[in-house]
N, C-alpha and C positions, 0 to 999 in steps of 0.2 A: 232129454233133448237129442235129436237125431243130427248127426254130423254128416254133411254132404261130402262124400269122398270121391265123387266124380269130378275130375278137373274140368273147368270150363275151357272151351277152345280159346286160343290166344286171339286177342284183338289184332287188327292189321299192323299196329306199330309196337306190339308187345315183344319184348325180348326176355325170355325166362332163363335165368342162370341158377344152377343148383350145384352145390359141392358138399360132399360128406366131409365133415370136419373131424375126422378120426385119424388113425395112424396111416391111412393110405395116401396122405398128401405127398406129392413128389415135387421136386424143384422144377420150375418152368424151364423150357428150352427156348431161349431167345434166338432170333436170327443173328447171324454173325454181325458184329458191330453195334448191336442194340444192347442196352442195359436198363435195368430198373433201379430206381433209387427213390428216396423220399424227398418231399418238397423242401426247398430252401427259399427264404424270403426273396432272393434274387430271381426266382422262377415266376413270380407273381404276374408280371406283364406277359410273359410267353404263355402262361396258363390261361389268362384271360383271352388272349388273341386266339388260342386254340379253341376254347369254348365258344367264342363268337363265331368262328369259322364253321364249326361243326353244327351248332344249333341254329345259327343264322336267323334268330328271331328278335334280336335286339333287347330281349327281356332283362339282360344283366346290366345294360347301360354302359356308359364309358368306364374305363378302368378306375378313374378317380372316385367314382361312386361305388363300383363293385368291390374293390379291394377292402376299404374300411368295413363294409358290411360283412364280408367273409372273415377277415382277420378278427373282427370284433364279436363274431358269433361264438357264444359259449360252447357250442358243440363242435367247433372247428378245432382240429388237432393236426398240425403239419405232419406229425409222425404217421398219420392215417391217410395221407395224400401221397399216392404212388405215381411216379412219372416214368415214362419210357422215353429214353433218349436214343436217337439214331447215331449212326457212325460219324455224322458231321457235327454232333453235339447239339442237334436241334430237338425240340420237344415233339415226339411222335404220337404220344397218347398219355392219358391220365385217368386215374381212378380217385375221385374225391370221396373219401369215407368220413363218416361223422361219428361222434361218440354216442349218438342215439340210434335207434333202429329205423328211423324215418328216412326214406330215400329222398334226398334233396336234389342231387344232380345225377 
């Protein structure tokens, strides 16, 4: 079988991220006042609001529908959900990672 090694050009909305997972990892440099931490249950409503604002497609539905779906998903692990908090204590960004290799968010 011949493997195609020619990368396809990115689609208009594609974002490609790649990181070598070896000993070259360095600690991130956050802007002053910003910090990263893992998700805590009290962050759920702020996370939903951020996702609604950023994606703005209404696909997640209201918080009371969204949160039970997320929290009840066997592949959701709060320790794999990383939040960036700004100097005012507000949620500035998030990376929702899952225990499987499929990209959900």
